[in-house]
C-alpha angles and dihedrals in degrees: 000000000000110000094019117122132213113252100167142017126187149107128282115189100322100332129093114220146184122213113212126195122206106234093213104043099021089226115147131222128186121217112203117202112212097164141046120304142166143188110241092224090057092058135255097300109122114220122212119234088251094056111105088212090069091059090048089053092047090052089060088065095063110123093017121122125227109244096179141000124200143158113238123175090345092307128113112235121196115191118199132207090250091064092255120129131200116206119197118193116242 
């Protein structure tokens, strides 16, 4: 995931998603979010996958590149080159 950048954020059926493009190969991968998540800059309030605010927050990530991905306390954490981080509950 490192080096990939967000090209799309949205909802398909009931699940919010991010589409990431590999900067080297231009292949695309979609990350569906079927659990709670939050942007660290937006505070510690976890948003459910049904909350429209989560999609709004995901949209703010479009064009950003992933600088690191890690699993911390059973949650996936994606850090972006802007300093923003998305945390997805495990």
